[in-house]
N, CA, C and O atoms as a MOPAC input file, in Angstrom:
PM7 MOZYME 1SCF
protein

 N     42.90300 1   117.64700 1    86.26700 1
 C     42.94800 1   119.09000 1    86.39500 1
 C     42.91900 1   119.45400 1    87.88300 1
 O     42.02200 1   119.01700 1    88.60300 1
 N     43.89700 1   120.25400 1    88.35500 1
 C     43.91200 1   120.60700 1    89.76700 1
 C     42.71600 1   121.47900 1    90.13400 1
 O     42.22200 1   122.27100 1    89.33200 1
 N     42.27500 1   121.30500 1    91.36200 1
 C     41.15500 1   122.09600 1    91.87300 1
 C     41.62500 1   123.53400 1    92.06500 1
 O     42.67200 1   123.76200 1    92.67100 1
 N     40.89000 1   124.48100 1    91.57500 1
 C     41.25500 1   125.89000 1    91.70100 1
 C     40.37700 1   126.55500 1    92.73900 1
 O     39.16500 1   126.34200 1    92.79600 1
 N     41.02300 1   127.36400 1    93.55700 1
 C     40.27000 1   128.13200 1    94.53600 1
 C     39.80800 1   129.39900 1    93.85200 1
 O     40.57500 1   130.05700 1    93.15000 1
 N     38.57300 1   129.73000 1    94.05800 1
 C     37.99600 1   130.86500 1    93.36300 1
 C     38.27100 1   132.17200 1    94.07000 1
 O     38.45700 1   133.19700 1    93.41300 1
 N     38.30300 1   132.16400 1    95.37700 1
 C     38.45100 1   133.42600 1    96.07100 1
 C     39.44700 1   133.37400 1    97.19600 1
 O     39.89300 1   132.30200 1    97.60400 1
 N     39.78900 1   134.52400 1    97.68700 1
 C     40.70000 1   134.70300 1    98.79400 1
 C     39.93100 1   134.54200 1   100.08900 1
 O     38.89400 1   135.17700 1   100.27800 1
 N     40.43600 1   133.68400 1   100.99900 1
 C     39.72200 1   133.49300 1   102.26200 1
 C     40.63000 1   133.67000 1   103.47200 1
 O     40.32100 1   133.16500 1   104.55200 1
 N     41.74500 1   134.38000 1   103.31000 1
 C     42.65800 1   134.58000 1   104.42800 1
 C     43.49600 1   133.33900 1   104.64400 1
 O     43.95900 1   132.73400 1   103.67700 1
 N     43.70000 1   132.94600 1   105.88400 1
 C     44.51200 1   131.77500 1   106.19000 1
 C     45.97300 1   132.14700 1   106.31700 1
 O     46.31800 1   133.32300 1   106.43400 1
 N     46.83300 1   131.13300 1   106.29400 1
 C     48.27900 1   131.34700 1   106.39500 1
 C     48.73500 1   132.25200 1   105.25700 1
 O     48.35200 1   132.05300 1   104.10400 1
 N     49.54400 1   133.23400 1   105.58300 1
 C     50.10900 1   134.12600 1   104.57200 1
 C     51.49000 1   133.61700 1   104.17500 1
 O     52.26500 1   133.16300 1   105.01700 1
 N     51.78100 1   133.70000 1   102.89100 1
 C     53.07400 1   133.30500 1   102.34400 1
 C     53.64000 1   134.48900 1   101.58000 1
 O     52.94400 1   135.09300 1   100.76300 1
 N     54.89100 1   134.82200 1   101.83800 1
 C     55.58800 1   135.86500 1   101.09900 1
 C     56.28000 1   135.18300 1    99.92800 1
 O     57.04900 1   134.24300 1   100.12400 1
 N     56.01600 1   135.64300 1    98.72500 1
 C     56.56500 1   135.03000 1    97.51600 1
 C     57.49900 1   136.02300 1    96.82300 1
 O     57.12400 1   137.16200 1    96.54500 1
 N     58.71400 1   135.56700 1    96.55200 1
 C     59.68500 1   136.37700 1    95.81300 1
 C     59.34900 1   136.25400 1    94.34000 1
 O     59.31500 1   135.14800 1    93.80100 1
 N     59.10200 1   137.37100 1    93.68800 1
 C     58.62200 1   137.36700 1    92.31200 1
 C     59.58500 1   136.84900 1    91.27800 1
 O     59.14800 1   136.32100 1    90.25500 1
 N     60.88600 1   136.97600 1    91.49700 1
 C     61.85700 1   136.60200 1    90.47300 1
 C     62.07500 1   135.09600 1    90.34000 1
 O     62.53400 1   134.63200 1    89.29700 1
 N     61.74800 1   134.31600 1    91.39800 1
 C     61.94600 1   132.86500 1    91.28000 1
 C     60.85300 1   132.04100 1    91.96900 1
 O     60.90300 1   130.81200 1    91.93700 1
 N     59.87300 1   132.69300 1    92.58700 1
 C     58.76800 1   131.97100 1    93.21500 1
 C     59.06700 1   131.39100 1    94.58200 1
 O     58.19800 1   130.74800 1    95.17000 1
 N     60.28300 1   131.59800 1    95.11700 1
 C     60.59900 1   131.09500 1    96.45800 1
 C     59.66400 1   131.78500 1    97.44200 1
 O     59.35200 1   132.96600 1    97.29400 1
 N     59.22300 1   131.03900 1    98.44200 1
 C     58.23100 1   131.55300 1    99.38300 1
 C     58.58800 1   131.15800 1   100.80900 1
 O     59.34300 1   130.21300 1   101.03500 1
 N     58.03400 1   131.89600 1   101.76500 1
 C     58.19000 1   131.57400 1   103.17700 1
 C     56.96800 1   132.10300 1   103.91500 1
 O     56.34600 1   133.06800 1   103.47100 1
 N     56.61500 1   131.47700 1   105.04600 1
 C     55.44200 1   131.94500 1   105.78800 1
 C     55.71400 1   133.30100 1   106.42100 1
 O     56.84600 1   133.60700 1   106.79700 1
 N     54.68500 1   134.09600 1   106.53200 1
 C     54.80900 1   135.43100 1   107.11000 1
 C     53.62200 1   135.64300 1   108.04300 1
 O     52.52200 1   135.16300 1   107.77200 1
 N     53.84200 1   136.34900 1   109.12400 1
 C     52.78100 1   136.58200 1   110.10200 1
 C     52.55900 1   138.07400 1   110.29500 1
 O     53.41200 1   138.89500 1   109.95700 1
 N     51.42700 1   138.39900 1   110.83200 1
 C     51.07100 1   139.77400 1   111.14200 1
 C     49.59100 1   139.84800 1   111.43300 1
 O     48.82900 1   138.97800 1   111.01200 1
 N     49.17700 1   140.87300 1   112.14600 1
 C     47.77000 1   140.96900 1   112.53600 1
 C     46.81700 1   141.32600 1   111.40300 1
 O     45.61000 1   141.11400 1   111.51700 1
 N     47.35100 1   141.87000 1   110.30800 1
 C     46.48700 1   142.24700 1   109.18900 1
 C     47.29800 1   142.21700 1   107.89300 1
 O     48.51900 1   142.06700 1   107.91800 1
 N     46.61700 1   142.35900 1   106.77900 1
 C     47.27400 1   142.26600 1   105.46900 1
 C     48.34600 1   143.32800 1   105.27900 1
 O     49.39200 1   143.05500 1   104.68900 1
 N     48.09500 1   144.54300 1   105.77800 1
 C     49.08500 1   145.60800 1   105.60400 1
 C     50.38100 1   145.28200 1   106.33100 1
 O     51.46000 1   145.47100 1   105.77000 1
 N     50.30100 1   144.79400 1   107.57400 1
 C     51.52600 1   144.48600 1   108.31400 1
 C     52.22000 1   143.25900 1   107.72500 1
 O     53.44800 1   143.18500 1   107.74500 1
 N     51.46000 1   142.29600 1   107.20200 1
 C     52.08000 1   141.13800 1   106.53600 1
 C     52.83300 1   141.59400 1   105.29400 1
 O     53.95800 1   141.15400 1   105.05400 1
 N     52.23300 1   142.45500 1   104.51900 1
 C     52.88000 1   142.96100 1   103.30400 1
 C     54.13700 1   143.74300 1   103.66200 1
 O     55.15600 1   143.62700 1   102.98000 1
 N     54.07200 1   144.53500 1   104.72400 1
 C     55.23800 1   145.30600 1   105.15400 1
 C     56.35200 1   144.37400 1   105.63400 1
 O     57.51900 1   144.58200 1   105.30200 1
 N     56.00000 1   143.35300 1   106.41100 1
 C     57.00700 1   142.39200 1   106.86700 1
 C     57.63200 1   141.66400 1   105.69000 1
 O     58.84900 1   141.48000 1   105.65100 1
 N     56.83000 1   141.25300 1   104.74600 1
 C     57.31100 1   140.56500 1   103.54800 1
 C     58.32400 1   141.45000 1   102.82300 1
 O     59.40600 1   140.99200 1   102.45600 1
 N     57.97700 1   142.69100 1   102.62300 1
 C     58.86500 1   143.62900 1   101.95100 1
 C     60.13700 1   143.88200 1   102.76200 1
 O     61.22000 1   144.00500 1   102.19000 1
 N     60.01300 1   143.96000 1   104.09900 1
 C     61.18300 1   144.19200 1   104.94800 1
 C     62.15200 1   143.01300 1   104.93300 1
 O     63.36700 1   143.20800 1   104.94700 1
 N     61.61700 1   141.78400 1   104.90400 1
 C     62.47800 1   140.61000 1   104.88100 1
 C     63.10800 1   140.38800 1   103.51200 1
 O     64.12600 1   139.70600 1   103.39700 1
 N     62.51100 1   140.95700 1   102.48600 1
 C     62.99200 1   140.73300 1   101.12200 1
 C     62.99500 1   142.05900 1   100.34100 1
 O     62.31700 1   142.18200 1    99.32100 1
 N     63.76300 1   143.05000 1   100.82500 1
 C     63.70000 1   144.38500 1   100.20700 1
 C     64.31900 1   144.48000 1    98.81900 1
 O     64.02300 1   145.42300 1    98.08500 1
 N     65.16600 1   143.53200 1    98.44100 1
 C     65.84800 1   143.61900 1    97.15100 1
 C     65.06200 1   142.99500 1    96.00100 1
 O     65.53500 1   142.99000 1    94.86500 1
 N     63.87000 1   142.47100 1    96.28100 1
 C     63.05200 1   141.84400 1    95.23500 1
 C     61.60000 1   142.27800 1    95.34700 1
 O     61.13800 1   142.70300 1    96.40600 1
 N     60.90300 1   142.16200 1    94.24600 1
 C     59.46100 1   142.38000 1    94.24000 1
 C     58.83400 1   141.17600 1    94.92900 1
 O     59.24400 1   140.04300 1    94.67700 1
 N     57.85600 1   141.40000 1    95.78800 1
 C     57.20800 1   140.30200 1    96.50700 1
 C     55.69800 1   140.37500 1    96.36600 1
 O     55.13600 1   141.42600 1    96.06100 1
 N     55.05700 1   139.24500 1    96.59200 1
 C     53.60100 1   139.11500 1    96.53800 1
 C     53.17400 1   138.27500 1    97.72900 1
 O     53.90300 1   137.37500 1    98.14800 1
 N     52.00300 1   138.55900 1    98.27600 1
 C     51.44000 1   137.72100 1    99.32700 1
 C     50.40900 1   136.78000 1    98.73500 1
 O     49.58900 1   137.17300 1    97.90600 1
 N     50.46300 1   135.52700 1    99.17600 1
 C     49.42000 1   134.55900 1    98.85000 1
 C     48.95600 1   133.93900 1   100.16100 1
 O     49.68700 1   133.94400 1   101.15200 1
 N     47.73800 1   133.40600 1   100.16300 1
 C     47.13100 1   132.88300 1   101.38300 1
 C     46.56500 1   131.49500 1   101.14100 1
 O     45.94200 1   131.23400 1   100.11200 1
 N     46.79000 1   130.60600 1   102.10400 1
 C     46.23700 1   129.26400 1   102.02800 1
 C     46.91600 1   128.35600 1   103.02800 1
 O     47.97500 1   128.69200 1   103.55800 1
 N     46.32500 1   127.22300 1   103.28700 1
 C     46.88800 1   126.29000 1   104.27000 1
 C     48.22500 1   125.72900 1   103.80700 1
 O     49.06400 1   125.37700 1   104.63600 1
 N     48.43600 1   125.64000 1   102.51000 1
 C     49.72200 1   125.23200 1   101.95000 1
 C     49.89600 1   125.95900 1   100.62300 1
 O     48.93700 1   126.48900 1   100.06300 1
 N     51.12000 1   125.97900 1   100.13100 1
 C     51.41100 1   126.76300 1    98.93200 1
 C     50.67600 1   126.24300 1    97.70300 1
 O     50.34000 1   127.02400 1    96.81300 1
 N     50.42000 1   124.94300 1    97.63800 1
 C     49.73300 1   124.37500 1    96.47500 1
 C     48.29900 1   124.88500 1    96.34000 1
 O     47.74200 1   124.88400 1    95.24300 1
 N     47.70300 1   125.31900 1    97.44800 1
 C     46.33500 1   125.83200 1    97.41300 1
 C     46.26300 1   127.32700 1    97.70100 1
 O     45.17300 1   127.87700 1    97.85700 1
 N     47.41000 1   127.98300 1    97.77100 1
 C     47.44100 1   129.40400 1    98.11600 1
 C     47.03800 1   130.27800 1    96.92700 1
 O     47.31600 1   129.95600 1    95.77200 1
 N     46.37900 1   131.38800 1    97.24300 1
 C     45.93200 1   132.34500 1    96.23100 1
 C     46.22600 1   133.76600 1    96.69400 1
 O     46.37500 1   134.02700 1    97.88800 1
 N     46.30800 1   134.67500 1    95.73500 1
 C     46.44600 1   136.09200 1    96.05200 1
 C     45.10800 1   136.61000 1    96.58500 1
 O     44.10600 1   135.89400 1    96.56200 1
 N     45.09600 1   137.82900 1    97.05400 1
 C     43.83900 1   138.42900 1    97.53400 1
 C     42.79100 1   138.47700 1    96.43200 1
 O     41.59300 1   138.49400 1    96.71500 1
 N     43.23400 1   138.50000 1    95.17700 1
 C     42.30800 1   138.54000 1    94.04300 1
 C     41.91800 1   137.15500 1    93.54400 1
 O     41.19400 1   137.03500 1    92.55600 1
 N     42.39300 1   136.10300 1    94.22000 1
 C     42.00600 1   134.75100 1    93.84600 1
 C     42.90100 1   134.06900 1    92.83600 1
 O     42.58300 1   132.97200 1    92.37800 1
 N     44.02400 1   134.69400 1    92.47200 1
 C     44.94500 1   134.08200 1    91.50600 1
 C     45.79700 1   133.04300 1    92.23600 1
 O     46.45100 1   133.38300 1    93.22100 1
 N     45.80900 1   131.80000 1    91.78800 1
 C     46.60700 1   130.76200 1    92.44500 1
 C     48.10700 1   131.04400 1    92.35800 1
 O     48.59400 1   131.60200 1    91.37400 1
 N     48.82300 1   130.64800 1    93.40300 1
 C     50.28700 1   130.75900 1    93.39400 1
 C     50.85000 1   130.12600 1    92.12300 1
 O     51.73700 1   130.69500 1    91.48600 1
 N     50.34500 1   128.96500 1    91.75700 1
 C     50.86800 1   128.23200 1    90.59600 1
 C     50.70400 1   129.00200 1    89.28400 1
 O     51.37200 1   128.67500 1    88.30300 1
 N     49.84200 1   130.00700 1    89.24000 1
 C     49.66500 1   130.82800 1    88.04100 1
 C     50.59000 1   132.04500 1    88.01100 1
 O     50.62200 1   132.76500 1    87.01300 1
 N     51.34000 1   132.28600 1    89.08700 1
 C     52.27200 1   133.41600 1    89.08700 1
 C     53.38700 1   133.11900 1    88.08500 1
 O     53.74800 1   131.95500 1    87.90600 1
 N     53.93600 1   134.13200 1    87.43400 1
 C     54.90600 1   133.91300 1    86.34500 1
 C     56.09000 1   133.01800 1    86.69400 1
 O     56.54600 1   132.25400 1    85.84400 1
 N     56.60200 1   133.09300 1    87.92700 1
 C     57.77900 1   132.30500 1    88.29000 1
 C     57.51600 1   131.29700 1    89.40100 1
 O     58.43300 1   130.93300 1    90.13600 1
 N     56.28300 1   130.84600 1    89.52900 1
 C     55.94300 1   129.86600 1    90.57000 1
 C     56.85400 1   128.64400 1    90.45700 1
 O     57.01700 1   128.08000 1    89.37500 1
 N     57.43900 1   128.24600 1    91.56700 1
 C     58.29700 1   127.05900 1    91.66800 1
 C     59.56400 1   127.12300 1    90.80900 1
 O     60.26800 1   126.11900 1    90.70900 1
 N     59.87600 1   128.24300 1    90.19700 1
 C     61.08000 1   128.34200 1    89.35800 1
 C     62.34800 1   128.04000 1    90.15800 1
 O     63.29700 1   127.46100 1    89.62800 1
 N     62.36100 1   128.43600 1    91.44200 1
 C     63.53400 1   128.21400 1    92.28400 1
 C     63.89500 1   126.72800 1    92.38500 1
 O     65.03700 1   126.39700 1    92.70600 1
 N     62.94700 1   125.83100 1    92.11700 1
 C     63.19700 1   124.38900 1    92.21500 1
 C     64.08100 1   123.87200 1    91.08700 1
 O     64.73800 1   122.84200 1    91.23500 1
 N     64.10200 1   124.57400 1    89.97200 1
 C     64.84800 1   124.07000 1    88.82200 1
 C     66.07000 1   124.90300 1    88.45000 1
 O     66.90100 1   124.45400 1    87.66100 1
 N     66.19200 1   126.11000 1    89.00400 1
 C     67.34000 1   126.94600 1    88.64600 1
 C     67.55500 1   128.06000 1    89.65500 1
 O     66.63100 1   128.47400 1    90.35500 1
 N     68.80700 1   128.54300 1    89.71700 1
 C     69.11500 1   129.77100 1    90.45300 1
 C     68.96800 1   130.90500 1    89.45900 1
 O     69.53600 1   130.85600 1    88.36800 1
 N     68.22100 1   131.90900 1    89.82100 1
 C     68.00800 1   133.05000 1    88.94200 1
 C     69.02100 1   134.12800 1    89.31900 1
 O     69.02900 1   134.61700 1    90.44900 1
 N     69.87000 1   134.49300 1    88.37000 1
 C     70.89800 1   135.49800 1    88.62900 1
 C     70.26600 1   136.79600 1    89.12500 1
 O     69.30200 1   137.29700 1    88.54600 1
 N     70.82100 1   137.31900 1    90.19200 1
 C     70.32900 1   138.58600 1    90.74000 1
 C     69.06000 1   138.47000 1    91.56800 1
 O     68.58000 1   139.47300 1    92.09500 1
 N     68.51400 1   137.28700 1    91.69300 1
 C     67.28600 1   137.08600 1    92.47000 1
 C     67.67500 1   136.87200 1    93.92700 1
 O     68.17900 1   135.81000 1    94.29200 1
 N     67.44400 1   137.86600 1    94.74300 1
 C     67.88700 1   137.84300 1    96.12700 1
 C     66.97100 1   138.69300 1    97.00200 1
 O     66.38400 1   139.66900 1    96.53400 1
 N     66.85500 1   138.32600 1    98.24300 1
 C     66.11300 1   139.15800 1    99.20400 1
 C     67.01700 1   140.21500 1    99.81000 1
 O     66.58100 1   141.33300 1   100.08400 1
 N     68.28500 1   139.85700 1   100.01800 1
 C     69.21200 1   140.73800 1   100.72400 1
 C     69.96200 1   141.69900 1    99.82100 1
 O     70.51800 1   142.69100 1   100.29400 1
 N     69.98200 1   141.41500 1    98.53100 1
 C     70.77700 1   142.21600 1    97.61700 1
 C     72.21300 1   141.72600 1    97.53900 1
 O     73.02100 1   142.27600 1    96.79100 1
 N     72.53800 1   140.67300 1    98.32500 1
 C     73.90400 1   140.14000 1    98.35900 1
 C     73.93500 1   138.66500 1    97.99400 1
 O     74.59900 1   138.26400 1    97.03800 1
 N     73.20600 1   137.85600 1    98.77100 1
 C     73.22800 1   136.40700 1    98.60900 1
 C     71.93900 1   135.91700 1    97.96900 1
 O     70.89600 1   136.56400 1    98.06700 1
 N     72.02400 1   134.75600 1    97.30800 1
 C     70.81900 1   134.20500 1    96.69000 1
 C     69.90900 1   133.53900 1    97.71600 1
 O     68.74300 1   133.26800 1    97.42700 1
 N     70.43200 1   133.27500 1    98.90900 1
 C     69.61500 1   132.68500 1    99.97300 1
 C     69.61300 1   133.61600 1   101.17300 1
 O     70.48500 1   134.47500 1   101.30800 1
 N     68.63300 1   133.44000 1   102.03900 1
 C     68.56000 1   134.23300 1   103.26100 1
 C     67.64900 1   135.43400 1   103.13000 1
 O     67.29700 1   135.87100 1   102.03500 1
 N     67.28600 1   135.94500 1   104.28000 1
 C     66.40700 1   137.10100 1   104.37000 1
 C     67.15900 1   138.28100 1   104.97200 1
 O     68.15300 1   138.09500 1   105.67500 1
 N     66.69900 1   139.46500 1   104.70300 1
 C     67.29800 1   140.65500 1   105.28600 1
 C     66.98700 1   140.70000 1   106.78300 1
 O     65.90500 1   140.30500 1   107.21600 1
 N     67.94000 1   141.18000 1   107.55400 1
 C     67.72900 1   141.31900 1   108.99500 1
 C     66.80800 1   142.50800 1   109.26000 1
 O     66.96500 1   143.57200 1   108.66200 1
 N     65.85900 1   142.31600 1   110.15100 1
 C     64.95000 1   143.38600 1   110.54400 1
 C     65.21200 1   143.67400 1   112.01700 1
 O     65.02100 1   142.79100 1   112.85200 1
 N     65.64500 1   144.88600 1   112.35800 1
 C     65.89100 1   145.20800 1   113.76400 1
 C     64.62500 1   144.98900 1   114.60100 1
 O     63.52500 1   145.35100 1   114.18300 1
 N     64.79100 1   144.40100 1   115.77100 1
 C     63.64000 1   144.04700 1   116.60000 1
 C     62.79300 1   145.26500 1   116.95000 1
 O     61.57000 1   145.15200 1   117.03000 1
 N     63.40100 1   146.41400 1   117.15800 1
 C     62.60500 1   147.57900 1   117.55600 1
 C     61.79800 1   148.18100 1   116.41000 1
 O     60.96300 1   149.05600 1   116.63800 1
 N     62.03700 1   147.72300 1   115.17400 1
 C     61.22000 1   148.20600 1   114.06100 1
 C     60.38700 1   147.08800 1   113.42900 1
 O     59.84600 1   147.26100 1   112.33700 1
 N     60.28100 1   145.94400 1   114.11000 1
 C     59.47000 1   144.82300 1   113.61900 1
 C     57.99100 1   145.21600 1   113.68700 1
 O     57.45900 1   145.40100 1   114.78200 1
 N     57.31700 1   145.34800 1   112.53400 1
 C     55.93000 1   145.81900 1   112.53500 1
 C     54.92700 1   144.82000 1   113.11300 1
 O     53.76400 1   145.16300 1   113.32200 1
 N     55.36900 1   143.58300 1   113.37200 1
 C     54.43600 1   142.60000 1   113.93700 1
 C     54.38200 1   142.65800 1   115.45900 1
 O     53.50700 1   142.03600 1   116.06100 1
 N     55.29600 1   143.38900 1   116.09700 1
 C     55.27200 1   143.49600 1   117.56200 1
 C     54.08400 1   144.33200 1   118.01900 1
 O     53.74900 1   145.35300 1   117.41900 1
 N     53.46500 1   143.87800 1   119.08200 1
 C     52.32300 1   144.58500 1   119.66100 1
 C     52.55600 1   144.78700 1   121.14800 1
 O     53.27900 1   144.01800 1   121.78200 1
 N     51.95200 1   145.80800 1   121.69400 1
 C     52.04300 1   146.10500 1   123.11600 1
 C     51.67700 1   144.85300 1   123.92300 1
 O     50.63700 1   144.23500 1   123.69500 1
 N     52.56000 1   144.48900 1   124.87900 1
 C     52.33500 1   143.31800 1   125.70700 1
 C     53.09400 1   142.08200 1   125.25400 1
 O     53.19700 1   141.12300 1   126.01900 1
 N     53.63300 1   142.06800 1   124.02700 1
 C     54.43600 1   140.93300 1   123.56700 1
 C     55.69800 1   140.80800 1   124.41300 1
 O     56.22500 1   141.80800 1   124.90200 1
 N     56.18100 1   139.57800 1   124.58500 1
 C     57.44100 1   139.32700 1   125.28000 1
 C     58.53300 1   139.10100 1   124.25400 1
 O     58.32400 1   138.41900 1   123.25100 1
 N     59.70100 1   139.67600 1   124.51000 1
 C     60.85700 1   139.54200 1   123.63300 1
 C     62.03300 1   139.08800 1   124.48200 1
 O     62.31400 1   139.68700 1   125.52100 1
 N     62.71800 1   138.04300 1   124.05600 1
 C     63.91200 1   137.57000 1   124.75000 1
 C     65.13700 1   138.11100 1   124.03800 1
 O     65.23400 1   138.05800 1   122.81200 1
 N     66.06500 1   138.62900 1   124.81700 1
 C     67.27100 1   139.18600 1   124.22500 1
 C     68.41600 1   139.20500 1   125.20800 1
 O     68.37600 1   138.53700 1   126.24100 1
 N     69.44300 1   139.97900 1   124.87700 1
 C     70.62900 1   140.08000 1   125.72200 1
 C     70.30500 1   140.57600 1   127.12500 1
 O     71.00500 1   140.23500 1   128.07900 1
 N     69.26200 1   141.37100 1   127.26000 1
 C     68.88700 1   141.92900 1   128.56500 1
 C     67.81800 1   141.09700 1   129.26000 1
 O     67.20200 1   141.56600 1   130.21700 1
 N     67.58800 1   139.87500 1   128.79800 1
 C     66.56500 1   139.01000 1   129.37900 1
 C     65.21200 1   139.27800 1   128.75900 1
 O     65.12000 1   139.91200 1   127.70800 1
 N     64.15000 1   138.79300 1   129.40900 1
 C     62.79200 1   138.99200 1   128.90100 1
 C     62.36600 1   140.44400 1   129.07600 1
 O     62.53300 1   141.04200 1   130.13900 1
 N     61.81000 1   140.99100 1   127.99800 1
 C     61.31700 1   142.35300 1   128.02100 1
 C     59.90800 1   142.38700 1   127.46000 1
 O     59.51700 1   141.52500 1   126.67300 1
 N     59.14800 1   143.39600 1   127.87600 1
 C     57.77400 1   143.57200 1   127.43600 1
 C     57.73500 1   144.74200 1   126.46200 1
 O     58.32400 1   145.79300 1   126.71200 1
 N     57.03200 1   144.54700 1   125.34500 1
 C     56.84300 1   145.63500 1   124.39000 1
 C     55.82600 1   146.60000 1   124.98600 1
 O     54.72500 1   146.19600 1   125.36200 1
 N     56.19500 1   147.87400 1   125.07200 1
 C     55.29600 1   148.87400 1   125.65600 1
 C     54.70000 1   149.80900 1   124.61500 1
 O     53.77200 1   150.56300 1   124.90900 1
 N     55.23500 1   149.76000 1   123.39000 1
 C     54.65600 1   150.54500 1   122.29800 1
 C     54.85700 1   149.79400 1   121.00500 1
 O     55.95500 1   149.31100 1   120.72900 1
 N     53.79700 1   149.68800 1   120.19800 1
 C     53.84600 1   148.98500 1   118.91200 1
 C     54.81500 1   149.66800 1   117.95900 1
 O     54.83800 1   150.89500 1   117.86000 1
 N     55.61400 1   148.87100 1   117.26000 1
 C     56.47800 1   149.40200 1   116.21100 1
 C     55.64300 1   149.92500 1   115.05200 1
 O     56.02000 1   150.89500 1   114.39400 1
 N     54.50700 1   149.27800 1   114.80500 1
 C     53.66100 1   149.64500 1   113.66600 1
 C     53.01400 1   151.01600 1   113.84800 1
 O     52.51600 1   151.59900 1   112.88400 1
 N     53.01700 1   151.52800 1   115.06100 1
 C     52.38600 1   152.83200 1   115.30200 1
 C     53.34900 1   153.98800 1   115.10800 1
 O     53.04400 1   155.12600 1   115.46700 1
 N     54.47600 1   153.70600 1   114.55800 1
 C     55.42500 1   154.75900 1   114.21300 1
 C     56.55900 1   154.88800 1   115.20800 1
 O     56.35500 1   154.83700 1   116.42100 1
 N     57.75700 1   155.05700 1   114.67600 1
 C     58.90100 1   155.34200 1   115.50500 1
 C     59.61800 1   154.14500 1   116.10300 1
 O     60.73600 1   154.30500 1   116.59200 1
 N     59.04900 1   152.98500 1   116.09000 1
 C     59.70500 1   151.80700 1   116.65400 1
 C     59.09500 1   151.40300 1   117.97700 1
 O     58.38400 1   152.17900 1   118.61600 1
 N     59.38100 1   150.18900 1   118.37600 1
 C     58.84300 1   149.63900 1   119.62200 1
 C     59.67800 1   150.10600 1   120.80700 1
 O     60.86400 1   150.40900 1   120.67000 1
 N     59.04500 1   150.16000 1   121.96000 1
 C     59.73800 1   150.40800 1   123.22100 1
 C     59.65200 1   149.14900 1   124.05300 1
 O     58.68900 1   148.39000 1   123.95300 1
 N     60.67900 1   148.93000 1   124.88500 1
 C     60.74000 1   147.73300 1   125.71100 1
 C     61.03000 1   148.10400 1   127.15300 1
 O     61.75900 1   149.06000 1   127.41700 1
 N     60.46500 1   147.35300 1   128.08600 1
 C     60.80800 1   147.47400 1   129.49800 1
 C     61.07900 1   146.07500 1   130.02700 1
 O     60.50200 1   145.10400 1   129.53900 1
 N     61.96000 1   145.96300 1   131.03200 1
 C     62.22600 1   144.63600 1   131.59700 1
 C     60.94300 1   144.02100 1   132.14700 1
 O     60.07900 1   144.72100 1   132.67500 1
 N     60.83600 1   142.72300 1   132.01600 1
 C     59.69100 1   141.99900 1   132.55500 1
 C     59.73600 1   142.13500 1   134.07700 1
 O     60.78600 1   141.89200 1   134.67200 1
 N     58.63400 1   142.51400 1   134.72500 1
 C     58.64300 1   142.67400 1   136.18800 1
 C     59.05100 1   141.37600 1   136.88700 1
 O     58.78300 1   140.28000 1   136.39600 1
 N     59.69600 1   141.52300 1   138.02900 1
 C     60.17800 1   140.36800 1   138.80400 1
 C     59.05700 1   139.37700 1   139.09200 1
 O     59.27100 1   138.16700 1   139.02500 1
 N     57.86200 1   139.87600 1   139.41100 1
 C     56.73100 1   138.98600 1   139.71700 1
 C     56.37500 1   138.10900 1   138.51800 1
 O     56.00400 1   136.94800 1   138.69200 1
 N     56.48100 1   138.64400 1   137.31900 1
 C     56.17400 1   137.87500 1   136.11500 1
 C     57.33900 1   136.97200 1   135.71600 1
 O     57.11800 1   135.88500 1   135.18400 1
 N     58.57500 1   137.40600 1   135.96600 1
 C     59.74900 1   136.59300 1   135.61000 1
 C     59.72800 1   135.24500 1   136.30000 1
 O     60.18800 1   134.25400 1   135.73200 1
 N     59.20100 1   135.19000 1   137.51900 1
 C     59.15500 1   133.92700 1   138.26700 1
 C     58.36600 1   132.86100 1   137.50900 1
 O     58.68000 1   131.67400 1   137.60200 1
 N     57.35700 1   133.27200 1   136.76900 1
 C     56.55600 1   132.32100 1   135.98800 1
 C     57.36000 1   131.67500 1   134.87100 1
 O     57.03100 1   130.57100 1   134.43700 1
 N     58.40800 1   132.34300 1   134.39700 1
 C     59.17900 1   131.86500 1   133.25600 1
 C     60.53300 1   131.27900 1   133.64600 1
 O     61.32000 1   130.93300 1   132.76500 1
 N     60.82400 1   131.15900 1   134.93200 1
 C     62.13900 1   130.73600 1   135.41300 1
 C     62.49300 1   129.32000 1   134.98100 1
 O     63.64200 1   129.07000 1   134.61600 1
 N     61.55200 1   128.38900 1   135.01000 1
 C     61.86300 1   126.99600 1   134.74200 1
 C     61.30500 1   126.46800 1   133.42800 1
 O     60.96200 1   125.29100 1   133.32000 1
 N     61.21600 1   127.32900 1   132.44300 1
 C     60.74800 1   126.87900 1   131.12700 1
 C     61.81100 1   126.02600 1   130.45500 1
 O     63.00200 1   126.28700 1   130.62600 1
 N     61.41200 1   125.01800 1   129.69800 1
 C     62.40200 1   124.21100 1   128.97000 1
 C     63.07500 1   125.03700 1   127.86800 1
 O     62.44900 1   125.90700 1   127.26200 1
 N     64.33100 1   124.75600 1   127.62200 1
 C     65.05400 1   125.42600 1   126.54600 1
 C     64.76500 1   124.65600 1   125.26200 1
 O     65.03800 1   123.45800 1   125.17800 1
 N     64.21300 1   125.34100 1   124.26100 1
 C     63.89100 1   124.68800 1   122.99600 1
 C     64.92200 1   125.01800 1   121.91800 1
 O     65.00500 1   124.33100 1   120.90000 1
 N     65.70000 1   126.06500 1   122.14600 1
 C     66.76200 1   126.42200 1   121.21700 1
 C     67.78900 1   127.23900 1   121.98200 1
 O     67.43400 1   128.02600 1   122.86000 1
 N     69.01300 1   127.06000 1   121.66300 1
 C     70.07600 1   127.82400 1   122.31900 1
 C     71.09900 1   128.24400 1   121.28100 1
 O     71.46400 1   127.47000 1   120.39600 1
 N     71.55700 1   129.48300 1   121.40300 1
 C     72.58900 1   129.98600 1   120.50400 1
 C     73.95700 1   129.52900 1   120.95700 1
 O     74.15300 1   129.17700 1   122.12000 1
 N     74.87600 1   129.53600 1   120.05900 1
 C     76.25800 1   129.15300 1   120.40500 1
 C     77.16700 1   130.32600 1   120.27100 1
 O     78.36700 1   130.20700 1   120.51700 1

């Protein structure tokens, strides 16, 4: 008999698509922003948050194990017709514009077409995030960082 967790203790948050149990990690400073991000990445489906170091031990805020959800792991054995995050494809997440990403906080660095920018207003505080170019004095610190990923 698998060990059951009795209560919710926070930890890694996982966004779970209700129609097939597919899940992905989600981040945010609090449960409300995690839930909002989960919904934003998967607006075409009902979603649930579970928490735990891995999905096998993850539970809802009420202590219900992921494995007890109606469609837990269903995605492993079948494609569920109409089960989608984007409303179009069975795989992939919906695009979330960077200026409305609720996980951005004042002081975060964002890399984009205009180079490194600093978030000057939280998106979660309404209206979207604001960005300013990273000051020249700070840019020097990031000039020789290794490239870990590059777009084509």
